[in-house]
N, C-alpha and C positions, 0 to 999 in steps of 0.2 A: 954402193949396194944398198945402203940404207935409204938413200934418196929414191932409188928405183922402187924400193919396197913401199915407201910412203906414197910415191907417185902412182903405183899400181893400186894401192888401197883407195886413193883419191878417185881414180878413174872408176873403180868398182862401185864406190859409194855414189858417185854421180849417176852411174847407170841405174842403180837401184832407186835413186831419188827420182829419176825420170819415170819409172814405172809406178810410183805412188800417185794416187789422185790428189788434186789440189784441195787445199783446206776449204775454199769457197764452194767447190763441188760437193764435198762431204757434208757441209752444213746446209746446202741449198734445199735439198729434199725435205729434211725435217722442218726447216724454216717455213717451207711452203705448206706443209701439213698443219703446222702451228697456226699460221695465218688463216687458213681455211676454217680450222676449229674455232678460232677466236671470232671470226665473222659469224659463223653459225650460232655460237654461244650468245652473242649480242642479240641476234634475232630471236633465239629461243627464249631468252630471259624476258624480252618484251612481250612475246606471245604468251608465255606462262603467266606473267603478271596480269595481262589483259584477261585471260581465261579465269584466273583465280579471283580477280576483282569482280567479274561477272557472277561467278558462283557465290561469292560472299554477298553480293547485292541481292541475288535471288534468295539466299538462305536468310538474310537479315530482314527482309520485308515481311514475310509471313510470320516470323517468330514474334512480332510485336502483338499480334492478335491474341495468342494464348496468354501472354503476359498481362495484357489489358484485362482479359477475362478473369485471370487469377486475382488481379487487383480489385476488380469489381466484386468478386465473391468474398474476398477478404474484408472489404468495406461493409458488405452486407452482414457477414458474420460479426464484425466488430459492432455494428449498430444493434444486432440482436443481443449480443453479450452486454452491451451498455444498458439496454432496456431491462434485461434480466437482473443486472446488477442494481439498477434503480429500484426495481420491485423488491429485491432482497433487502436493500437498504431501508425502504419504507416499512417492510415487515419488521425488520430489526428495530427500527426507531419506534414502531408501535408497541413492540414487546417491551422495550426499555421504558416507554411512557407508562405502560400498565404496571410494570414493576415499581417504577418511581411513585406512581399514585398509591399502590399498595403499601409501599414503605412509608409514604407520608401519612396514610391513615393509621398505620401501626404506630408511628411516632406520635401522632396526635392522641392515640388511645393510651400510650404510656406517659404522655405529658401530664404535668400536674394541673395544667389549665383544663384538661378534660375532666379531671377529678373535681375541680371547682365548679364546672358546669353541671355536675351531677348533684350539687348541693353541699359540698364540703368546703372547708376554709383552710387557709394556711396561716399559721401564727408565727410572727417573727419578733425577735428581741430588738433592742435599740440599735444594735450593730447590723441588723438585717439578716441574722442567722436564724434558721428555722428552730422553733421551740418544740421539742419532742415530748416533754412531759411538764406537768404543772408543779411537780415537786421542787424543782430548782429555782422557782421564781419567787422573788421577795415581794412583800406588800409594797405597792406604790411604783413598781417597775413599769416602765413604758413598753407597750407592745404594739405591734401593728398586725391587723387581721386583714387578710386578702380574701375577697369573695370573687365570684366570677365576673361581677359587674364593677368592682372597684375595691379600694382599700379604706380601712378605718383605723383610727388610733384608739388605744384602750389602755387603762391602768389596772394593775393587779390589785384587787380589793383585799383588805385584811380578813383573815379567817376563812378563806376559801370561798367556794361558790355556794350560794344559798341553795337549800334543798328545794326541789321542785314541788309546787303545790299539787296535791292530788286533784285529779280531774273530777268534777261533779258529774254524776251520771244524770242524764236527762230522764225526767219522769216518764213512765210508760203511759202511752195513750190507751185509754180504755175504749174498746171498740163498741161497747154497749150491747153486745150480743148475749153475753152470759156473765153473770155475777160471780164474785169470788166466794168460796165456801169458808175460807179462813179469815 
């Protein structure tokens, strides 16, 4: 009985298996669709590449003109800025030269050589230090006197400086027009 039951199940299973489609038939239709899509995709990719390459070529060629124009304008602005910078530099150098000249004149006016040119002299002791007063100088001490046109050696005389001689007044010229009453 068991064998018959197994045999009956086998027969039923074989009948059901005959009703099922074969594996090759099940996969054949999707495989055909896939192959068609793959063929179309290859062609589409090459067409899209060609179209996009053409668009890129069209877009790339005219875009160089504005860039070249911008470069030319930038060069022109750069040249103008360089010229303005050069002018500003020259003005600044002129201002600095005038200021330096003024500072030089001021330095010259403060310089002791300027004082010497006006008729004064600088007196120095044997060590070259300026002598500021006669009080501290001993008789016979060596001094150096600097004038605008050179230097002289001098010795301190004993007893100080001699008194200046009074100036003689010149006699008045008589014009001869009128005589004197006194």
